[in-house]
C-alpha positions in Angstrom: 12.8 15.3 8.6 11.6 18.7 7.2 8.2 18.9 5.6 8.3 19.4 1.8 4.9 20.5 0.7 5.6 20.1 -3.0 6.9 16.6 -2.5 3.9 15.7 -0.4 1.5 16.9 -3.2 3.6 15.1 -5.9 3.6 11.8 -4.0 -0.2 12.0 -3.8 -0.5 12.7 -7.5 1.9 9.8 -8.3 -0.1 7.4 -6.1 -3.3 8.3 -8.0 -1.5 7.8 -11.3 -0.2 4.4 -10.1 -3.8 3.5 -9.2 -5.1 4.5 -12.6 -2.4 2.6 -14.4 -3.2 -0.5 -12.3 -7.0 0.0 -12.7 -6.7 0.3 -16.5 -3.8 -1.9 -17.5 -2.4 -1.3 -21.1 -0.2 -4.1 -22.4 1.4 -2.1 -25.2 4.4 -0.3 -23.6 4.3 2.7 -25.9 0.6 3.3 -25.2 1.1 2.8 -21.5 3.9 5.5 -21.5 1.7 7.8 -23.5 -1.2 7.3 -21.1 1.1 8.0 -18.1 2.6 11.2 -19.8 -1.0 12.5 -20.3 -1.9 11.9 -16.7 1.2 13.7 -15.6 0.4 16.9 -17.6 -0.5 19.8 -15.2 -4.2 20.2 -14.8 -5.2 16.7 -16.0 -5.8 15.0 -12.6 -4.2 17.4 -10.1 -4.3 21.1 -9.1 -2.1 23.1 -6.7 -2.2 21.7 -3.2 -4.2 23.0 -0.2 -2.3 22.3 2.9 -3.8 21.2 6.3 -1.7 20.7 9.4 -2.6 17.2 10.5 -0.4 15.7 13.2 1.4 12.4 12.7 0.3 9.2 14.3 1.9 8.2 17.6 5.1 6.1 17.0 5.5 2.6 18.4 8.3 0.0 18.5 10.4 -1.2 15.5 10.1 -4.7 14.0 13.6 -5.3 15.4 12.4 -4.6 18.9 9.4 -6.8 18.5 11.8 -9.5 17.2 14.1 -9.2 20.2 11.1 -9.5 22.5 10.3 -12.8 20.8 7.0 -11.7 19.2 8.2 -11.9 15.6 10.3 -14.3 13.6 13.9 -13.1 12.8 13.1 -13.6 9.1 10.6 -10.7 9.2 13.6 -8.3 9.3 14.5 -9.3 5.8 11.1 -8.5 4.4 10.4 -5.1 6.1 12.5 -2.1 7.2 13.7 -3.5 10.5 14.6 -0.2 12.3 11.7 2.0 11.1 9.3 2.6 14.0 5.8 1.3 13.5 2.9 3.5 14.3 1.5 2.8 17.7 -1.8 1.4 16.2 0.3 -0.9 13.9 2.1 -2.3 16.9 -1.2 -2.8 18.8 -2.6 -4.6 15.8 0.4 -6.9 15.5 0.4 -7.7 19.2 -3.3 -8.4 19.2 -3.2 -10.6 16.1 0.1 -12.4 16.8 0.4 -12.7 20.5 -3.3 -12.9 21.4 -4.4 -14.5 18.2 -7.4 -12.2 18.3 -9.8 -11.2 15.5 -9.2 -7.5 14.9 -10.7 -4.5 13.2 -8.3 -1.8 12.1 -10.2 1.5 11.8 -7.6 4.1 11.1 -7.4 6.9 8.6 -6.1 6.9 5.0 -2.4 6.7 4.8 -2.1 5.2 8.3 -0.5 1.9 7.2 -3.5 -0.4 7.6 -2.0 -2.9 5.2 1.0 -3.6 7.5 -1.6 -4.3 10.2 -2.6 -7.6 8.4 0.5 -8.2 6.3 2.8 -8.6 9.3 0.6 -11.0 11.3 -0.1 -13.0 8.1 3.5 -13.4 7.1 4.5 -14.2 10.7 2.0 -17.0 10.7 3.2 -18.3 7.4 6.9 -18.1 8.3 6.1 -20.3 11.4 3.9 -22.7 9.4 4.9 -22.7 5.7 2.9 -25.8 4.8 1.5 -25.8 1.2 -2.1 -25.0 0.3 -4.0 -21.8 0.8 -3.8 -20.6 4.4 -4.8 -17.0 3.9 -7.4 -15.3 1.7 -7.4 -11.5 1.2 -10.6 -10.2 -0.2 -11.0 -6.8 -1.9 -14.1 -5.1 -3.3 -12.5 -4.3 -6.7 -9.7 -5.4 -9.1 -7.7 -2.2 -8.9 -7.1 -2.8 -5.2 -6.1 -6.4 -5.9 -3.5 -5.2 -8.5 -2.0 -2.8 -6.0 -1.6 -5.5 -3.4 0.0 -7.8 -5.9 2.8 -5.3 -6.5 3.3 -4.9 -2.8 3.5 -8.7 -2.1 5.9 -9.2 -5.0 8.4 -6.7 -3.5 8.1 -8.3 0.0 8.2 -11.9 -0.9 11.0 -11.5 -3.5 13.2 -10.6 -0.5 12.9 -14.1 0.9 16.0 -16.2 1.1 16.3 -19.1 -1.4 15.0 -22.3 0.0 12.3 -25.0 -0.2 9.7 -23.4 2.0 9.1 -20.1 0.2 5.9 -18.2 1.0 4.0 -17.9 -2.3 0.9 -16.0 -3.4 -1.4 -15.7 -6.3 -4.2 -13.4 -7.5 -7.4 -14.9 -8.9 -9.5 -12.3 -10.9 -10.8 -12.0 -14.4 -7.2 -10.9 -15.4 -5.6 -14.1 -14.3 -4.7 -16.1 -17.4 -5.6 -19.8 -17.5 -2.4 -21.3 -19.0 1.1 -20.8 -17.7 2.4 -19.9 -21.1 -0.1 -17.1 -21.7 0.4 -15.9 -18.1 4.1 -15.7 -18.5 3.7 -13.7 -21.7 1.3 -11.3 -19.9 3.8 -10.9 -17.0 6.6 -10.0 -19.4 4.5 -7.4 -21.1 3.6 -5.9 -17.8 7.3 -5.8 -16.7 8.4 -4.3 -20.0 6.0 -1.3 -19.2 7.2 -1.1 -15.6 9.7 1.6 -14.4 13.3 0.3 -14.1 13.5 1.4 -10.5 10.4 -0.7 -9.7 12.0 -3.7 -11.3 15.2 -3.2 -9.3 13.1 -3.1 -6.1 12.4 -6.8 -6.5 16.1 -7.5 -5.7 18.1 -7.0 -2.5 20.7 -4.3 -2.2 23.6 -6.5 -3.3 21.7 -7.9 -6.3 20.6 -4.4 -7.3 24.2 -3.3 -7.9 24.6 -6.2 -10.3 21.2 -5.7 -12.0 21.8 -1.9 -12.6 24.1 -2.6 -15.5 21.9 -5.0 -17.3 20.2 -4.0 -20.6 16.4 -3.6 -20.3 15.5 -6.9 -21.9 17.7 -8.9 -19.6 16.5 -7.0 -16.5 12.9 -7.9 -17.5 13.9 -11.6 -17.8 15.6 -11.6 -14.4 12.6 -9.8 -12.8 10.2 -12.3 -14.4 12.1 -15.2 -13.0 12.2 -13.6 -9.6 8.5 -12.9 -9.6 7.6 -16.5 -10.7 9.6 -17.8 -7.8 7.0 -16.4 -5.4 3.9 -15.9 -7.4 1.6 -18.5 -9.0 0.8 -16.5 -12.2 -1.8 -18.7 -13.9 -5.1 -20.4 -13.0 -3.6 -23.8 -13.9 -0.7 -23.2 -11.5 -3.1 -22.2 -8.7 -5.2 -25.2 -9.3 -2.2 -27.5 -9.3 -0.4 -26.0 -6.3 -2.5 -23.5 -4.4 -0.2 -20.8 -2.9 -0.4 -20.0 0.8 -1.8 -16.5 0.1 -4.7 -16.0 -2.4 -6.0 -12.5 -3.3 -9.3 -12.0 -5.1 -12.5 -10.0 -5.0 -15.9 -11.0 -3.7 -17.4 -11.3 -7.2 -14.8 -13.8 -8.3 -15.0 -15.7 -5.0 -18.7 -16.2 -5.8 -17.8 -17.7 -9.2 -15.1 -19.9 -7.7 -17.5 -21.4 -5.2 -19.9 -22.3 -7.9 -17.3 -24.0 -10.2 -16.2 -27.6 -9.2 -12.7 -27.0 -10.5 -11.8 -24.1 -8.1 -13.9 -25.5 -5.3 -12.2 -28.9 -5.4 -8.6 -28.0 -6.4 -8.2 -24.9 -4.4 -10.6 -24.8 -1.4 -11.2 -28.4 -0.6 -7.5 -29.4 -1.1 -6.3 -26.7 1.3 -6.3 -28.3 4.8 -4.6 -25.6 6.8 -6.6 -22.5 6.1 -6.4 -20.1 9.0 -6.8 -16.4 8.1 -9.5 -14.4 6.4 -8.8 -10.7 5.6 -11.2 -8.1 4.3 -9.8 -4.7 3.3 -12.1 -1.7 2.8 -14.7 -3.4 5.1 -17.0 -0.4 5.1 -18.0 -1.2 1.5 -19.8 -4.3 2.7 -22.9 -2.5 4.1 -26.6 -2.8 3.2 -27.6 -5.5 0.7 -24.0 -5.9 -0.5 -22.9 -6.6 3.1 -25.6 -9.2 3.5 -24.6 -11.0 0.2 -20.9 -10.9 1.2 -21.7 -12.2 4.7 -23.5 -15.2 3.2 -20.7 -15.7 0.7 -18.1 -15.9 3.5 -20.2 -18.5 5.3 -20.4 -20.6 2.1 -16.6 -20.1 1.6 -15.9 -21.3 5.1 -18.1 -24.4 4.6 -16.2 -25.2 1.4 -13.0 -25.2 3.5 -14.5 -27.6 6.0 -15.0 -24.8 8.7 -18.4 -25.4 10.2 -18.2 -23.4 13.4 -16.8 -20.0 14.4 -13.5 -19.7 16.2 -11.5 -21.9 13.9 -9.9 -19.1 11.9 -8.5 -15.6 12.5 -10.5 -12.7 10.9 -9.1 -9.3 10.2 -11.0 -6.3 8.8 -9.6 -2.9 7.8 -11.3 0.4 6.9 -10.7 4.1 7.1 -14.4 4.8 7.3 -15.9 3.0 10.3 -16.6 6.1 12.4 -15.0 8.2 15.2 -14.0 6.3 18.3 -15.2 9.2 20.4 -18.7 8.6 19.1 -21.0 7.1 21.8 -21.7 3.4 21.1 -19.5 3.2 18.0 -17.3 0.5 19.3 -20.2 -1.9 19.9 -21.6 -1.1 16.5 -18.3 -1.9 14.8 -17.9 -5.1 16.7 -21.5 -6.1 15.8 -20.9 -5.3 12.1 -17.6 -7.3 12.0 -19.2 -10.3 13.8 -22.2 -10.4 11.5 -19.9 -10.0 8.4 -17.4 -12.8 9.3 -19.6 -14.9 11.6 -16.7 -14.8 14.0 -16.5 -13.2 17.5 -14.9 -9.7 17.9 -14.1 -7.9 21.1 -14.1 -4.1 21.7 -10.6 -4.4 23.2 -9.3 -5.6 19.8 -10.6 -2.6 17.8 -7.6 -0.7 16.7 -7.9 3.1 16.3 -5.2 5.5 15.3 -3.9 8.1 17.8 -2.3 11.3 16.6 0.5 13.2 18.4 -1.0 16.3 20.1 0.4 19.7 18.9 1.6 20.4 22.5 3.5 17.1 22.6 5.0 17.7 19.2 5.8 21.4 19.3 5.7 22.3 23.0 3.3 24.6 24.8 1.9 27.7 23.0 2.9 31.2 24.0 1.9 34.8 23.1 4.1 37.3 21.3 3.2 40.3 23.5 6.5 42.2 23.5 5.6 44.5 20.7 2.4 46.3 19.5 0.3 44.8 16.7 1.5 47.4 14.1 5.2 46.5 14.7 4.3 42.7 14.6 2.7 43.2 11.2 5.8 45.0 10.0 8.0 42.1 11.2 5.7 39.6 9.4 5.7 41.6 6.2 9.5 41.8 6.1 10.0 38.1 6.7 11.9 36.3 4.0 10.5 32.8 4.3 11.2 31.8 0.7 9.4 29.7 -1.9 7.0 26.9 -1.0 9.7 24.4 -1.9 11.9 25.7 0.9 12.2 23.5 4.0 10.6 24.2 7.3 14.1 24.9 8.7 14.4 27.9 6.4 11.0 29.2 7.7 12.0 28.7 11.3 15.2 30.7 10.7 13.2 33.6 9.2 10.7 33.5 12.2 13.4 33.3 14.8 13.2 37.0 15.7 9.5 36.5 16.8 10.2 33.6 19.1 11.0 34.6 22.7 14.3 33.3 24.0 12.7 32.0 27.2 9.4 30.1 26.9 
């Protein structure tokens, strides 16, 4: 697929806008659209791009291949793109977490798909054991990251087949309404301000064709019904029937552990808890790290977990150091072990590996068949085109400088 520099820059800008819209939610649809239009004006939050030629990550197997091998449940193919290759480090994380049931640290760069490294093992576990009660806790350092994960889980879990054993989730932050009626009203306001294409993504391909012709108000109603099928949207609902996946931040977890209602109805009533996930683990350093480490110990005690080795722990971060650095693997293992109070092994630290330029483009060669002056004339006369042109167009323009035999 040719590289489109403009599209790459636009996607980054759009992701930042999505983050800001999630971090500063506006219930009024008109104000939300106005805020988004302001963010999209040139020069407000983005400038012209500077391009750097990073190589892609090494590719691994597809989910379909892992399913054929018996590692993953067939139902996973309905939730994710079945034939899209995972990155090699994603495959390694899935194998370590699912096959070996290991505690893992995923320390790969930004945009490397760290979320899939814990989502796939977590959903695999829940598909195999869909018993009610909280089984997995995902902890984030801030609400904005919680909001982003909520959208991601909605899209995934809404793809489940109808049935009695649906995997459900909920988020528990300061934005979670207490009563179901208030929460339903808030959800509808959110969906009214959501792009139509995003609402349609909650449905499968067949359903989307039917939903495309619906008027906006009816589409919002259908989307709200679909969301409430897989998401516990109010505190009262989470108290009454804790979902298998709970998402929160460490500040709210502190409050939940102090209040008898949450401690009793959510934590103590969940008898099958098995997975603790911390994203952005590098933020838990220094005094904050010490506080969170003690918080996790208190949380495990509230779940009836008194010794290590009874749950699976997963940490992800883009800022835990360079694997080539001497002694870094031991430091990362020690950090994770102290944070979770669970054992971590160096063989289960997952680092991203990028494709080398030689492997991707072939060996280098020198253009020595003409003097420098003539080479510069060739270069000056090249008609590569605008920045929006594809790489194929540039290759065609450069063809005269490439030797026929390399």
